[in-house]
Structures are given as structure tokens and as C-alpha cells.
VOVEXSE-759182 format. One line per field, with one value per residue (C-alpha): residue number from 1; chain; z, y, x. Coordinates in nm, 4 decimals. Example, Ala and Ser with C-alpha at 12.3 -4.5 7.8 and 13.67 -1.06 7.14 Angstrom:
BEGIN
resi = c(1; 2)
chain = c(A; A)
pz = c(0.7800; 0.7140)
py = c(-0.4500; -0.1060)
px = c(1.2300; 1.3670)
END
This chain:
BEGIN
resi = c(1; 2; 3; 4; 5; 6; 7; 8; 9; 10; 11; 12; 13; 14; 15; 16; 17; 18; 19; 20; 21; 22; 23; 24; 25; 26; 27; 28; 29; 30; 31; 32; 33; 34; 35; 36; 37; 38; 39; 40; 41; 42; 43; 44; 45; 46; 47; 48; 49; 50; 51; 52; 53; 54; 55; 56; 57; 58; 59; 60; 61; 62; 63; 64; 65; 66; 67; 68; 69; 70; 71; 72; 73; 74; 75; 76; 77; 78; 79; 80; 81; 82; 83; 84; 85; 86; 87; 88; 89; 90; 91; 92; 93; 94; 95; 96; 97; 98; 99; 100; 101; 102; 103; 104; 105; 106; 107; 108; 109; 110; 111; 112; 113; 114; 115; 116; 117; 118; 119; 120; 121; 122; 123; 124; 125; 126; 127; 128; 129; 130; 131; 132; 133; 134; 135; 136; 137; 138; 139; 140; 141; 142; 143; 144; 145; 146; 147; 148; 149; 150; 151; 152; 153; 154; 155; 156; 157; 158; 159; 160; 161; 162; 163; 164; 165; 166; 167; 168; 169; 170; 171; 172; 173; 174; 175; 176; 177; 178; 179; 180; 181; 182; 183; 184; 185; 186; 187; 188; 189; 190; 191; 192; 193; 194; 195; 196; 197; 198; 199; 200; 201; 202; 203; 204; 205; 206; 207; 208; 209; 210; 211; 212; 213; 214; 215; 216; 217; 218; 219; 220; 221; 222; 223; 224; 225; 226; 227; 228; 229; 230; 231; 232; 233; 234; 235; 236; 237; 238; 239; 240; 241; 242; 243; 244; 245; 246; 247; 248; 249; 250; 251; 252; 253; 254; 255; 256; 257; 258; 259; 260; 261; 262; 263; 264; 265; 266; 267; 268; 269; 270; 271; 272; 273; 274; 275; 276; 277; 278; 279; 280; 281; 282; 283; 284; 285; 286; 287; 288; 289; 290; 291; 292; 293; 294; 295; 296; 297; 298; 299; 300; 301; 302; 303; 304; 305; 306; 307; 308; 309; 310; 311; 312; 313; 314; 315; 316; 317; 318; 319; 320; 321; 322; 323; 324; 325; 326; 327; 328; 329; 330; 331; 332; 333; 334; 335; 336; 337; 338; 339; 340; 341; 342; 343; 344; 345; 346; 347; 348; 349; 350; 351; 352; 353; 354; 355; 356; 357; 358; 359; 360; 361; 362; 363; 364; 365; 366; 367; 368; 369; 370; 371; 372; 373; 374; 375; 376; 377; 378; 379; 380; 381; 382; 383; 384; 385; 386; 387; 388; 389; 390; 391; 392; 393; 394; 395; 396; 397; 398; 399; 400; 401; 402; 403; 404; 405; 406; 407; 408; 409; 410; 411; 412; 413; 414; 415; 416; 417; 418; 419; 420; 421; 422; 423; 424; 425; 426; 427; 428; 429; 430; 431; 432; 433; 434; 435; 436; 437; 438; 439; 440; 441; 442; 443; 444; 445; 446; 447; 448; 449; 450; 451; 452; 453; 454; 455; 456; 457; 458; 459; 460; 461; 462; 463; 464; 465)
chain = c(A; A; A; A; A; A; A; A; A; A; A; A; A; A; A; A; A; A; A; A; A; A; A; A; A; A; A; A; A; A; A; A; A; A; A; A; A; A; A; A; A; A; A; A; A; A; A; A; A; A; A; A; A; A; A; A; A; A; A; A; A; A; A; A; A; A; A; A; A; A; A; A; A; A; A; A; A; A; A; A; A; A; A; A; A; A; A; A; A; A; A; A; A; A; A; A; A; A; A; A; A; A; A; A; A; A; A; A; A; A; A; A; A; A; A; A; A; A; A; A; A; A; A; A; A; A; A; A; A; A; A; A; A; A; A; A; A; A; A; A; A; A; A; A; A; A; A; A; A; A; A; A; A; A; A; A; A; A; A; A; A; A; A; A; A; A; A; A; A; A; A; A; A; A; A; A; A; A; A; A; A; A; A; A; A; A; A; A; A; A; A; A; A; A; A; A; A; A; A; A; A; A; A; A; A; A; A; A; A; A; A; A; A; A; A; A; A; A; A; A; A; A; A; A; A; A; A; A; A; A; A; A; A; A; A; A; A; A; A; A; A; A; A; A; A; A; A; A; A; A; A; A; A; A; A; A; A; A; A; A; A; A; A; A; A; A; A; A; A; A; A; A; A; A; A; A; A; A; A; A; A; A; A; A; A; A; A; A; A; A; A; A; A; A; A; A; A; A; A; A; A; A; A; A; A; A; A; A; A; A; A; A; A; A; A; A; A; A; A; A; A; A; A; A; A; A; A; A; A; A; A; A; A; A; A; A; A; A; A; A; A; A; A; A; A; A; A; A; A; A; A; A; A; A; A; A; A; A; A; A; A; A; A; A; A; A; A; A; A; A; A; A; A; A; A; A; A; A; A; A; A; A; A; A; A; A; A; A; A; A; A; A; A; A; A; A; A; A; A; A; A; A; A; A; A; A; A; A; A; A; A; A; A; A; A; A; A; A; A; A; A; A; A; A; A; A; A; A; A; A; A; A; A; A; A; A; A; A; A; A; A; A; A; A; A; A; A; A; A; A; A; A; A; A; A; A; A; A; A; A; A; A; A; A; A)
pz = c(16.4160; 16.2526; 16.1126; 15.7346; 15.7552; 15.9680; 15.7475; 15.4688; 15.2047; 15.2065; 14.8669; 14.7333; 14.7239; 15.0509; 15.2368; 15.0533; 15.1838; 15.5231; 15.4843; 15.3066; 14.9742; 15.0076; 14.9462; 14.6516; 14.4955; 14.5495; 14.3564; 14.0922; 14.0173; 14.0483; 13.7292; 13.8662; 13.7801; 13.4107; 13.3778; 13.5639; 13.2230; 13.1630; 13.4417; 13.2177; 13.0208; 13.3355; 13.4685; 13.1337; 13.1298; 13.4933; 13.4346; 13.1421; 13.3444; 13.6408; 13.4236; 13.2666; 13.6082; 13.7109; 13.3854; 13.4419; 13.8079; 13.9726; 14.1013; 14.2771; 14.1575; 14.4767; 14.4255; 14.0626; 14.1589; 14.4251; 14.1823; 13.9153; 14.1608; 14.3153; 13.9807; 13.8635; 14.1750; 14.1246; 13.7618; 13.8779; 14.1403; 13.8733; 13.6341; 13.9088; 14.0165; 14.3656; 14.3392; 14.6048; 14.3905; 14.5941; 14.4950; 14.7510; 14.5368; 14.2373; 13.9428; 13.8183; 13.8662; 14.2357; 14.3103; 14.1645; 14.3244; 14.6676; 14.6368; 14.5247; 14.8246; 15.0569; 14.9111; 14.8810; 15.0956; 14.9985; 14.6684; 14.5512; 14.6308; 14.4299; 14.1133; 14.0473; 14.0290; 13.7088; 13.5949; 13.6555; 13.6273; 13.3297; 13.1127; 13.2747; 13.1653; 12.8207; 12.7824; 12.9101; 12.6689; 12.3758; 12.4706; 12.5012; 12.1667; 11.9892; 12.1082; 12.0193; 11.6664; 11.6176; 11.7313; 11.5092; 11.2042; 11.2495; 11.2806; 10.9705; 10.7867; 10.8987; 10.7666; 10.4378; 10.4056; 10.4620; 10.1851; 9.9510; 10.0116; 9.9412; 9.6394; 9.4850; 9.5149; 9.3477; 9.0760; 8.8188; 9.0219; 8.8567; 9.0580; 8.9795; 9.0521; 9.1915; 9.1856; 9.3818; 9.4919; 9.1418; 8.9013; 8.7031; 8.5429; 8.6073; 8.8179; 8.9640; 9.3274; 9.3845; 9.2381; 9.4741; 9.7736; 9.6609; 9.6969; 10.0722; 10.0597; 9.9170; 10.1937; 10.4607; 10.2808; 10.3158; 10.6788; 10.7494; 10.5808; 10.7929; 11.1168; 11.0172; 10.9484; 11.2735; 11.4584; 11.3482; 11.5387; 11.8369; 11.8553; 12.0103; 12.3722; 12.5972; 12.9121; 13.0238; 12.9725; 13.3437; 13.4468; 13.1515; 13.1425; 13.1450; 13.4419; 13.5960; 13.6359; 13.3743; 13.2040; 12.8783; 12.6947; 12.3876; 12.6016; 12.7344; 12.3822; 12.2603; 12.5481; 12.4947; 12.1175; 12.0396; 11.7115; 11.8779; 12.1488; 12.1626; 12.1137; 12.3078; 12.6731; 12.6764; 12.3735; 12.4994; 12.8090; 12.6564; 12.3054; 12.2332; 11.8534; 11.8348; 12.0285; 11.8081; 11.4977; 11.6299; 11.6921; 11.3429; 11.1870; 11.3895; 11.2927; 10.9254; 10.9656; 11.1402; 10.8699; 10.6056; 10.8039; 10.8473; 10.4696; 10.4253; 10.7093; 10.5483; 10.2266; 10.4114; 10.5759; 10.2410; 10.0641; 10.3362; 10.2987; 10.1017; 9.8474; 9.7544; 9.8741; 9.7632; 10.0762; 10.3946; 10.7102; 10.9328; 11.2228; 11.4837; 11.3824; 11.3927; 11.6491; 11.6463; 11.7556; 12.0868; 11.9093; 11.5407; 11.5129; 11.1477; 11.2055; 11.1532; 11.2312; 11.1190; 11.4596; 11.4139; 11.1055; 11.2619; 11.5732; 11.3616; 11.2120; 11.5605; 11.7115; 11.4292; 11.5877; 11.9207; 11.7781; 11.5790; 11.9039; 12.0775; 11.8034; 11.8542; 12.2313; 12.1991; 11.9608; 12.1999; 12.4961; 12.3392; 12.2104; 12.3617; 12.6140; 12.7121; 12.7473; 12.9124; 13.0892; 13.2263; 13.4281; 13.1311; 12.9676; 13.2166; 13.0032; 12.7006; 12.8237; 12.8339; 12.4748; 12.3588; 12.5402; 12.4206; 12.0641; 12.0558; 12.2236; 11.9982; 11.6788; 11.7821; 11.8588; 11.5488; 11.3170; 11.4850; 11.4480; 11.0955; 10.9663; 11.1193; 10.9811; 10.6279; 10.6436; 10.7329; 10.4474; 10.1944; 9.8545; 9.6241; 9.2714; 9.1014; 9.2959; 9.2155; 8.8467; 8.8338; 8.9906; 8.7428; 8.4584; 8.5750; 8.5326; 8.1871; 8.3349; 7.9906; 7.8436; 7.8663; 7.6814; 7.3928; 7.3847; 7.3795; 7.0988; 6.8857; 6.9615; 6.8459; 6.5191; 6.4667; 6.6382; 6.8685; 7.2317; 7.2927; 6.9925; 7.1077; 7.4510; 7.2930; 7.0794; 7.3778; 7.5941; 7.3325; 7.3121; 7.6919; 7.6928; 7.4229; 7.6145; 7.9305; 7.7484; 7.6318; 7.9928; 7.8849; 7.8964; 7.6007; 7.5114; 7.4886; 7.2035; 6.8529; 6.6298; 6.3931; 6.6723; 6.7906; 6.4372; 6.4270; 6.6633; 6.4635; 6.1398; 6.2980; 6.5097; 6.3786; 6.5057; 6.7044; 6.9418; 7.1520; 7.2549; 7.3954; 7.5761; 7.7833; 8.1466; 8.0913; 7.7876; 7.9866; 8.2614; 8.0238; 7.8213; 8.1244; 8.1193; 8.2551; 8.5923; 8.8307; 8.6021; 8.6905; 8.4420; 8.6312; 8.5122; 8.6615; 8.9872; 9.0199; 8.9415; 9.2106; 9.4609; 9.3740; 9.4233; 9.7543; 9.8791; 9.7754; 9.9590; 10.2761; 10.2543)
py = c(9.4981; 9.5200; 9.1905; 9.1929; 9.0501; 9.3454; 9.6132; 9.5685; 9.5976; 9.2447; 9.1050; 8.7971; 8.6296; 8.7705; 8.4384; 8.3326; 8.6251; 8.7036; 9.0829; 9.3391; 9.4946; 9.8038; 10.1336; 10.2235; 9.8809; 9.9164; 10.2416; 10.1087; 9.7944; 9.9337; 9.9939; 10.1097; 10.4745; 10.3905; 10.0518; 10.1663; 10.2649; 9.8908; 9.8725; 9.8473; 9.5680; 9.3931; 9.3925; 9.2747; 8.9845; 8.8959; 8.8769; 8.6403; 8.4294; 8.4099; 8.3052; 8.0343; 7.9070; 7.8811; 7.7064; 7.4361; 7.3894; 7.5554; 7.8594; 7.8509; 8.0502; 8.2560; 8.3402; 8.4351; 8.6639; 8.8301; 8.8760; 9.0257; 9.2665; 9.3594; 9.4232; 9.6362; 9.8513; 9.8786; 9.9792; 10.2579; 10.3704; 10.3915; 10.5844; 10.8277; 10.8754; 10.7336; 10.4173; 10.4020; 10.3195; 10.1968; 10.1900; 9.9125; 9.6849; 9.7221; 9.7102; 9.7440; 9.3728; 9.3523; 9.6820; 9.5565; 9.2132; 9.3633; 9.6002; 9.3161; 9.1053; 9.3985; 9.4198; 9.0547; 8.8549; 8.5128; 8.5036; 8.7776; 8.5578; 8.2711; 8.4826; 8.4251; 8.0479; 7.9052; 8.2181; 8.4164; 8.7837; 8.6759; 8.5654; 8.8267; 9.1222; 8.9741; 8.9540; 9.3080; 9.4546; 9.2719; 9.3956; 9.7489; 9.7362; 9.5894; 9.8827; 10.1293; 9.9898; 10.0274; 10.3904; 10.4608; 10.3093; 10.5539; 10.8434; 10.7352; 10.7299; 11.0865; 11.2017; 11.0238; 11.1983; 11.5358; 11.4531; 11.3459; 11.6678; 11.8841; 11.6772; 11.6943; 12.0730; 12.0986; 11.8352; 12.1121; 12.3111; 12.2864; 12.2701; 12.1614; 11.8005; 11.7563; 11.5007; 11.5840; 11.8882; 12.0265; 12.1050; 11.7882; 11.7842; 11.9624; 11.7709; 11.8311; 11.9412; 11.6966; 11.4199; 11.5134; 11.4928; 11.1567; 11.0135; 11.0649; 10.9089; 10.5964; 10.5953; 10.6126; 10.3431; 10.1095; 10.2171; 10.1206; 9.7841; 9.7215; 9.8039; 9.5806; 9.2983; 9.3632; 9.3411; 8.9778; 8.8838; 9.1007; 8.9286; 8.6011; 8.5055; 8.4278; 8.3751; 8.0143; 7.9937; 8.0822; 8.1505; 7.9659; 7.5999; 7.6154; 7.5106; 7.1861; 7.3242; 7.2112; 7.5506; 7.6303; 7.8808; 7.8862; 8.0010; 8.2935; 8.3785; 8.3877; 8.6062; 8.8541; 8.8570; 8.6985; 8.5117; 8.2261; 8.1337; 8.1471; 7.7832; 7.7582; 7.8586; 7.9651; 8.1863; 8.3192; 8.4865; 8.6060; 8.7114; 9.0829; 9.0521; 9.2001; 9.5075; 9.5550; 9.5144; 9.7763; 10.0159; 9.9497; 10.0256; 10.3457; 10.4482; 10.4122; 10.6263; 10.8944; 10.8735; 10.9360; 11.2253; 11.3715; 11.3754; 11.5612; 11.7958; 11.8791; 11.9706; 12.1852; 12.3698; 12.4271; 12.5279; 12.7825; 12.9475; 13.2769; 13.1456; 12.8919; 13.0600; 12.7628; 12.7476; 12.9253; 12.7211; 12.8521; 13.0686; 12.8227; 12.5764; 12.8284; 13.0386; 13.3652; 13.4779; 13.6383; 13.8863; 13.8994; 14.0333; 13.9344; 13.5632; 13.2929; 12.9622; 12.6252; 12.4662; 12.1826; 12.0258; 12.0866; 11.8978; 11.6153; 11.5833; 11.5874; 11.3401; 11.0992; 11.0576; 10.9925; 10.7125; 10.5657; 10.5643; 10.3630; 10.1003; 10.0695; 10.0553; 9.7628; 9.5758; 9.6280; 9.5246; 9.1842; 9.1304; 8.8143; 8.7540; 8.3871; 8.2115; 8.2680; 8.5848; 8.8293; 9.1478; 9.3327; 9.3111; 9.5599; 9.8160; 9.7493; 9.9539; 10.3120; 10.3022; 10.1379; 10.3816; 10.6838; 10.5535; 10.5092; 10.8459; 11.0344; 10.8838; 10.9419; 11.3123; 11.3610; 11.2112; 11.4146; 11.7475; 11.6683; 11.6082; 11.9375; 12.1231; 11.9934; 12.1328; 12.4755; 12.5075; 12.7895; 12.7028; 12.9654; 12.8218; 13.1227; 13.0708; 12.6993; 12.7690; 13.0283; 12.7794; 12.5085; 12.7484; 12.7576; 12.4885; 12.3701; 12.1450; 12.0452; 11.9386; 11.5715; 11.6497; 11.7920; 11.4762; 11.2607; 11.4800; 11.4089; 11.0362; 11.0222; 11.1784; 10.8994; 11.0141; 10.7569; 10.8625; 10.8978; 11.1278; 11.3212; 11.3551; 11.5108; 11.7511; 11.8758; 11.9084; 12.1433; 12.3379; 12.3750; 12.5006; 12.7536; 12.8714; 12.8975; 13.1326; 13.3367; 13.3395; 13.2034; 12.8803; 12.6430; 12.7636; 13.1174; 13.0299; 13.1228; 12.8314; 12.9023; 12.8677; 12.5425; 12.4057; 12.4775; 12.1854; 11.9427; 11.9682; 11.7394; 12.0297; 12.1996; 12.4593; 12.1954; 12.1744; 12.4614; 12.2524; 12.0018; 12.2592; 12.4070; 12.3043; 12.2010; 11.9948; 11.8166; 11.7168; 11.6187; 11.3908; 11.1672; 11.0302; 10.6787; 10.5174; 10.6565; 10.9515; 11.3194; 11.4158; 11.5989; 11.3403; 11.0648; 11.2580; 11.2841; 10.9139; 10.8345; 11.0485; 10.8650; 10.5296; 10.6484; 10.7531; 10.4202; 10.2321; 10.4281; 10.3964)
px = c(10.8071; 10.4656; 10.3418; 10.3109; 9.9635; 9.8557; 10.0118; 9.7613; 10.0334; 10.1733; 10.2752; 10.0977; 10.4386; 10.5813; 10.5747; 10.8914; 11.0990; 11.2507; 11.2557; 11.0409; 11.1300; 11.3485; 11.1682; 11.3936; 11.3415; 10.9676; 10.9624; 11.1992; 10.9992; 10.6453; 10.4492; 10.1146; 10.1833; 10.1597; 9.9904; 9.6776; 9.5389; 9.5007; 9.2411; 8.9295; 9.0924; 9.2138; 8.8582; 8.7232; 8.9696; 8.9027; 8.5284; 8.5752; 8.8205; 8.5810; 8.2878; 8.4991; 8.6112; 8.2476; 8.1529; 8.4180; 8.3205; 8.6216; 8.4327; 8.0950; 7.7958; 7.8084; 8.1759; 8.1127; 7.8243; 8.0390; 8.3279; 8.1041; 7.9459; 8.2796; 8.4523; 8.1596; 8.1965; 8.5713; 8.5235; 8.2944; 8.5478; 8.8151; 8.5885; 8.4989; 8.8607; 8.7978; 9.0078; 9.2849; 9.5884; 9.8833; 10.2495; 10.3030; 10.0862; 10.3203; 10.0842; 9.7284; 9.6574; 9.7467; 9.5750; 9.2483; 9.2813; 9.3491; 9.0544; 8.8298; 8.9332; 8.8627; 8.5138; 8.4125; 8.6528; 8.7891; 8.6013; 8.8359; 9.1349; 8.9875; 8.9716; 9.3412; 9.2948; 9.4411; 9.6204; 9.9375; 10.0176; 10.2283; 9.9364; 9.7112; 9.9242; 9.9802; 9.6022; 9.5463; 9.8018; 9.6467; 9.3001; 9.4369; 9.6178; 9.3183; 9.1106; 9.3869; 9.4097; 9.0356; 9.0566; 9.3573; 9.1899; 8.9034; 9.1490; 9.3403; 9.0104; 8.9367; 9.2737; 9.2064; 8.8694; 9.0390; 9.2875; 9.0066; 8.8150; 9.1191; 9.2246; 8.8795; 8.8722; 9.2115; 9.2010; 9.2580; 9.5109; 9.8520; 10.1730; 10.5279; 10.6071; 10.9562; 11.2328; 11.5483; 11.3439; 11.3933; 11.1077; 11.0379; 10.6918; 10.3629; 10.1116; 9.7698; 9.7814; 9.4979; 9.7134; 9.9952; 9.7620; 9.6288; 9.9793; 9.9405; 9.5954; 9.7604; 10.0218; 9.7526; 9.5582; 9.8571; 9.8962; 9.5354; 9.5891; 9.8986; 9.7165; 9.4251; 9.6699; 9.8558; 9.5242; 9.4889; 9.8050; 9.7152; 9.3772; 9.4984; 9.4329; 9.7331; 9.5212; 9.5446; 9.9198; 9.9519; 10.3120; 10.4650; 10.3566; 9.9780; 9.7657; 9.6444; 9.2906; 9.0323; 9.0129; 8.8326; 9.0518; 8.8294; 8.5352; 8.7394; 8.8539; 8.4943; 8.3790; 8.6619; 8.6220; 8.9577; 8.9880; 9.1736; 9.4229; 9.8011; 9.8902; 10.2172; 10.2177; 10.5846; 10.5358; 10.2026; 10.3485; 10.6769; 10.5748; 10.5843; 10.5984; 10.2506; 10.3646; 10.6708; 10.4562; 10.2141; 10.5018; 10.6386; 10.3009; 10.2786; 10.6314; 10.5421; 10.2314; 10.4354; 10.7013; 10.4357; 10.2909; 10.6388; 10.6831; 10.3560; 10.4480; 10.7813; 10.6026; 10.3489; 10.6367; 10.8086; 10.4878; 10.4082; 10.7481; 10.7149; 10.9688; 10.7025; 10.3846; 10.1737; 9.9556; 9.8640; 9.8120; 9.5336; 9.6484; 9.5195; 9.7918; 10.0753; 10.2607; 10.4499; 10.7935; 10.8823; 11.1105; 11.0075; 10.6526; 10.6104; 10.6682; 10.4060; 10.5673; 10.4215; 10.4685; 10.2197; 10.3822; 10.7233; 10.6156; 10.4779; 10.8262; 10.9765; 10.7319; 10.8117; 11.1545; 10.9863; 10.7699; 11.0593; 11.2572; 10.9855; 11.0068; 11.3826; 11.3304; 11.0883; 11.3164; 11.6054; 11.3906; 11.3250; 11.6778; 11.8311; 11.5516; 11.5400; 11.2055; 10.9720; 10.8515; 11.1100; 11.0664; 11.2193; 10.8776; 10.7373; 10.9211; 10.7012; 10.4057; 10.5302; 10.6637; 10.3395; 10.1139; 10.3079; 10.3170; 9.9407; 9.8791; 10.1204; 9.9832; 9.6218; 9.6655; 9.8820; 9.6204; 9.3464; 9.5243; 9.6451; 9.2926; 9.1800; 9.4819; 9.4231; 9.0724; 9.2130; 9.4627; 9.4224; 9.5694; 9.7228; 9.6846; 9.8489; 10.1720; 10.1702; 10.1145; 10.3903; 10.6315; 10.5256; 10.6078; 10.9678; 11.2271; 11.1122; 10.8440; 10.7061; 11.0409; 10.9470; 10.6227; 10.8268; 11.0395; 10.7242; 10.5855; 10.8940; 10.8812; 10.5189; 10.6380; 10.8897; 11.2086; 11.3763; 11.3454; 11.7193; 11.7457; 11.4400; 11.5974; 11.9069; 11.7010; 11.5035; 11.8144; 11.9644; 11.6369; 11.6327; 11.9897; 11.8969; 11.5874; 11.7917; 12.0259; 11.7287; 11.5936; 11.2566; 11.0585; 11.0168; 10.6615; 10.8005; 11.0379; 10.9147; 10.8153; 11.1026; 11.3581; 11.2032; 11.2063; 11.5785; 11.6242; 11.4059; 11.2118; 10.9482; 10.8264; 10.5124; 10.2650; 10.0764; 10.3735; 10.2395; 9.9383; 10.1841; 10.3965; 10.1107; 10.0764; 9.7127; 9.8102; 10.0796; 9.8376; 9.5586; 9.7874; 9.8517; 9.5002; 9.5419; 9.4825; 9.7419; 9.8106; 9.7875; 9.5136; 9.2362; 8.9833; 9.1981; 9.2362; 8.8597; 8.8278; 9.0869; 8.8969; 8.5756; 8.7455; 8.8853; 8.5438; 8.3985; 8.6756; 8.6055; 8.2276)
END
């Protein structure tokens, strides 16, 4: 039988066991196929750890120099696609450590002094997520800019506002778009807040109880740009709250984007005809030559379920886990990676798609003229003339029923017929019943008046500056 020490694939813990790991178990427990993307962060953390060990006198200057040189070479191998990843070595950490030892000898073995894979992986994931959040914040900003650009161009474009998907009141299309700007603004705030809890250093917790070596955790935190350290070693290695919070933030962003996508799909339908989505974001049918399908917004809706599922998976992963680290936590990475990847590409394509939308104001206006969209304006008109609102509501409801019977809108009724419902109605009522008059009257912060839409766009640009 070949000696394990001669095989070159011995585990760092193999001395405890009398037989090698079964091949099926090896494949089942290995994570290197997906956690190798943590390699740059693993190297970053190892360099900081090595420099700290040297600073506290645990690692010699010669060993530190060898480690720094060796890790730099390994980083280049990984970037160039030349790194010899091995399933036998389980994960990204052991692969890099083994390669480092091959390059520099015993100094590579000394790198792991004062740490465990438990606090090492927790550090790597936090470094990865911190970077992912920074990237996502930039992508959210790009989507917000696309919304601002479209909203500014269509501050005066009138469309029907809906409740229960029924015509409610006329609104500016720009105002409608700015609602999504506000959603993304909250999403950015949530990610920025989540980043604060991600940005804590677990390294130094070792396996679960800390280490007997005279380490300086604050030095490592400073070098890696962490705001502070995790202050309980048990919690530091087993906590995945930050990952769940990240997934929850991502799920909310996707939920918001799915709402916008649903509206884009509806608006593109010929029954609405409000917009046209550029051809590059659509596909055709294999059998119906006339079809132009909004596949991108449909997939955004679908991928929202995917991201929501990852959040549930992470919550379920942590359910009932005893302290401290458990192998279960290996399962946190694939949902996290896929969540970050899915959200990043979704935000990227959404911003591009928004820039390629053609708006059809005439179709929006025609739809706003249906469904008695200015009925509330007539009620407000009567209230301003002294009629209690509940009475005004009743008057307008009867007028709507009458207009419905005549198959016309309220502004189409002759003045005499309108006055039959209330003697408070005068010729000035028609200024109130116009779509433009309805929008203009809502001239307050948060209102749909075109002037307020432009002001909101200006505020948005200032916030993003």
C-alpha cells in the first residue's frame, strides 16, 4: 500500500485516521469546485495573517518574505489559469496551502499558525461579500440613473395610475418611474447597512475558542480594512447572519425589479401599447412569426424566485445549528455566489434595457382618458366649494354612472348635465376635469405634478452625485 506521505494528497488531519477517505465521500464533501472563487480573498487574508504573526514574533522575517513571494506567485498562477486545483485537497484553503508548501517548504506550513479553516473561511466569505456589495451598489446606482433619465424625459407624459390594476387617477409617467427609483434607493441603503455587519473580522477566533498565540487581531482588521473584530470566538466562526442579511437585501432588490418587469411586460402588450422594448432584449417564436416576446423582463421575474429560494435555503441551513462551526456551513457558498451573480447581471441588463425603451405617450394618454380618471378631481372641486367630501363622493358617483350610460367620460358631459348633479358646478369645472389639470393640481413634494417630478429627478441626481 502506498504511504500517504508519498502520495502527495495526504490530508492535514490524516494522522488521526486509519484508512483514507472513500472516493464518494471525497467528492461529496469537497467544495473546491465552487469555493475556488474565494482564492483572491484567501490570499489577501493569509498575507495579513502572516504579517501579523511576524509583527508579534511568531513568524521570522525570512518566513514572511517567503510566504509573501510564494502567495504572489500563486495569485498569478490562479489569474493565468495555471493553478493545479485538486479535489483531493477539499477546498480552496488547502489547495493554496499545499501549493505554497510545495513552493517554499516549511514556511508554508507555518502560515497556518494561530488560525483554523473555520475562522479562515469566515474571513474569506466576508471579504468576498464586502466586495460584492460594493459592486452591487455601483450597479444599483446605474439602474437609478437610467430611471432618472427616462423619468426626466417623461415628466409631462400622462398615463393612467392604477389601483387593483384598474384606472384610478392620471399620473406622470416620470412620476411612476420615480417610484422605482425610491425602491432602489432603499435597496442601496439596506446594502450599505448590511455592509457594516459584514465588515467585521472573524480571523483570530481559530477553531472556536481563540488561540494561545499572542496574536494582534486589530492589526489584521486594519490591514484588511475591517471596521472591527468579531468579539466572541464561538460566534465569529459560526455566524452566518451577515450572509442571510445579504441574501435578504438581494431578494428585496429582485422583488422590486420583478414588479417593474411585470409592468414592462404589461405595457408592451398591444392591449396597452404604452412602450416598445428594444429588439435586443426580446426573442421571437419558433412557430409564430409575428411574435416579439419580452424575455428579459420575464426572466427577471423568474430569477426573483431563484434568489428568494437562496434566502430560504440559507435560513434553513442555519436553523437549529448548535455552536460552533458545523460542516453544514459549507452549503452557504453556492447560494451566496449565485445570489450575487444573479443580482449583478440582472441590474446590468435592466439599466441597459431601460435605456432602450421607446415610450408611446399617445397610447398612455388615451388609456388615462378611460375609466373616469379625473373623478376624484371633480369630488375635490366640490369640496373646495363647500360640499362635505362624503356628499361630494356621492354626487360624483352618480355623475360617473350617468356618463357610463352615455358611454363617455366626465369631461364629455355638457355643463347642464353636470349641473344636474350639483348646483355648485360651474363652467370652471372643465379645467379641473382635464388630465393636465389633474396632474398640475398635485403640486407638492411627492406629488405627480410635472414640476414636482422634475424636482424629484433633480434631488435624485444630487443624491447620487
